[in-house]
TORNUMAR-216639 format. One record per residue (C-alpha): residue number from 0; residue in one letter; x negated, y, z negated. Coordinates in Angstrom, 3 decimals. Layout:
! residues N
BADO  seq  type        xx        yy        zz
BADO  NUM     a         X         Y         Z
...
! end
This chain:
! residues 118
BADO  seq  type        xx        yy        zz
BADO    0     x   -97.555    39.577   -82.148
BADO    1     x   -99.910    40.939   -79.542
BADO    2     x   -97.306    43.079   -77.576
BADO    3     x   -95.894    46.194   -79.005
BADO    4     x   -92.173    46.847   -78.846
BADO    5     x   -89.140    45.577   -80.508
BADO    6     x   -90.354    42.896   -83.110
BADO    7     x   -86.827    41.534   -83.457
BADO    8     x   -86.963    40.286   -79.833
BADO    9     x   -89.502    38.610   -77.557
BADO   10     x   -89.150    39.160   -73.761
BADO   11     x   -90.341    36.415   -71.531
BADO   12     x   -90.815    37.597   -67.894
BADO   13     x   -92.172    34.179   -66.465
BADO   14     x   -89.768    31.876   -68.285
BADO   15     x   -88.050    29.223   -66.067
BADO   16     x   -84.517    28.023   -66.388
BADO   17     x   -84.550    24.274   -67.042
BADO   18     x   -82.722    22.258   -64.209
BADO   19     x   -80.015    21.138   -66.884
BADO   20     x   -79.169    24.860   -67.286
BADO   21     x   -79.133    24.698   -71.162
BADO   22     x   -82.749    25.869   -71.890
BADO   23     x   -85.521    28.085   -70.617
BADO   24     x   -89.164    27.065   -70.820
BADO   25     x   -92.555    28.734   -70.827
BADO   26     x   -96.124    27.415   -70.681
BADO   27     x   -98.241    27.874   -73.732
BADO   28     x  -101.795    27.447   -74.849
BADO   29     x  -102.489    26.176   -78.388
BADO   30     x  -105.795    26.451   -80.011
BADO   31     x  -107.591    25.774   -83.163
BADO   32     x  -110.564    28.294   -83.796
BADO   33     x  -112.766    26.290   -86.140
BADO   34     x  -112.990    23.147   -84.069
BADO   35     x  -112.682    25.065   -80.708
BADO   36     x  -109.896    22.755   -79.499
BADO   37     x  -107.258    23.777   -77.010
BADO   38     x  -104.312    22.328   -75.216
BADO   39     x  -101.300    23.341   -72.995
BADO   40     x   -97.781    22.605   -73.725
BADO   41     x   -94.288    23.492   -72.534
BADO   42     x   -92.071    25.213   -75.052
BADO   43     x   -88.335    25.055   -74.631
BADO   44     x   -85.858    27.616   -75.973
BADO   45     x   -82.151    27.013   -76.028
BADO   46     x   -80.346    29.376   -73.517
BADO   47     x   -77.665    29.933   -76.215
BADO   48     x   -80.247    31.824   -78.137
BADO   49     x   -81.476    33.837   -75.138
BADO   50     x   -80.220    36.730   -73.091
BADO   51     x   -81.000    37.632   -69.492
BADO   52     x   -82.646    41.166   -69.673
BADO   53     x   -84.711    43.044   -67.046
BADO   54     x   -85.298    39.926   -64.844
BADO   55     x   -86.459    37.892   -67.905
BADO   56     x   -85.090    36.330   -70.927
BADO   57     x   -85.184    37.736   -74.402
BADO   58     x   -84.978    35.631   -77.588
BADO   59     x   -85.289    36.387   -81.220
BADO   60     x   -88.816    36.870   -82.611
BADO   61     x   -88.004    34.386   -85.422
BADO   62     x   -87.235    31.733   -82.834
BADO   63     x   -90.350    32.295   -80.872
BADO   64     x   -92.410    31.989   -84.172
BADO   65     x   -90.637    28.800   -85.078
BADO   66     x   -91.155    27.373   -81.626
BADO   67     x   -94.708    28.190   -81.847
BADO   68     x   -95.049    26.447   -85.133
BADO   69     x   -93.111    23.391   -83.793
BADO   70     x   -95.569    23.143   -80.772
BADO   71     x   -98.628    23.431   -83.057
BADO   72     x   -97.291    20.907   -85.554
BADO   73     x   -96.415    18.398   -82.752
BADO   74     x   -99.966    18.743   -81.289
BADO   75     x  -101.861    18.779   -84.690
BADO   76     x   -99.790    15.873   -86.100
BADO   77     x   -99.827    13.734   -82.861
BADO   78     x   -96.069    13.904   -82.734
BADO   79     x   -95.644    13.264   -86.503
BADO   80     x   -97.912    10.134   -86.561
BADO   81     x  -100.847    12.026   -88.370
BADO   82     x  -100.696    13.995   -91.618
BADO   83     x  -101.323    17.681   -91.644
BADO   84     x  -101.958    18.154   -95.385
BADO   85     x  -105.762    18.415   -94.783
BADO   86     x  -105.402    21.370   -92.350
BADO   87     x  -105.105    24.187   -94.978
BADO   88     x  -108.309    25.946   -93.687
BADO   89     x  -107.539    25.520   -89.979
BADO   90     x  -106.561    28.458   -87.854
BADO   91     x  -104.155    27.588   -85.184
BADO   92     x  -102.575    29.890   -82.642
BADO   93     x   -99.925    29.520   -79.894
BADO   94     x  -100.152    31.851   -76.945
BADO   95     x   -97.403    32.315   -74.355
BADO   96     x   -96.065    35.170   -72.231
BADO   97     x   -98.654    37.634   -73.616
BADO   98     x   -97.640    36.975   -77.212
BADO   99     x   -99.926    35.249   -79.873
BADO  100     x   -98.540    33.581   -82.954
BADO  101     x  -100.779    32.531   -85.792
BADO  102     x   -99.419    29.264   -87.229
BADO  103     x  -100.532    28.258   -90.698
BADO  104     x   -99.953    25.083   -92.714
BADO  105     x   -96.730    26.404   -94.189
BADO  106     x   -95.201    27.216   -90.833
BADO  107     x   -96.108    23.653   -89.685
BADO  108     x   -94.447    22.256   -92.795
BADO  109     x   -91.377    24.024   -92.034
BADO  110     x   -91.513    22.696   -88.419
BADO  111     x   -92.042    19.223   -89.725
BADO  112     x   -89.017    19.446   -91.983
BADO  113     x   -86.877    20.868   -89.229
BADO  114     x   -87.916    18.078   -86.718
BADO  115     x   -87.310    15.390   -89.308
BADO  116     x   -83.681    16.718   -89.891
BADO  117     x   -83.051    16.739   -86.181
! end
């Protein structure tokens, strides 16, 4: 995490409330260092896991890390159509709201399992 502060929570100052009222969303940049690839994505967080604080939304750090992994997995696997087993040496990151999260193959495998259960 690049910001200092309470590592149990992540504060989103620029998050927007989804029109449906059940989620907030932030814009993220995902990148892979070795291949110098980059993309932008929107990441959604359930409003039930967030709290309005200081004009922004606060969510648990574990949820931000999980959502970062989900976004990277979805990008790297082309929405689950392509395998990720060969990506062990790749260095992926997700950047949003001033935070940076490294996403390794293990985190992507957890995201894959979670998405398959959904």
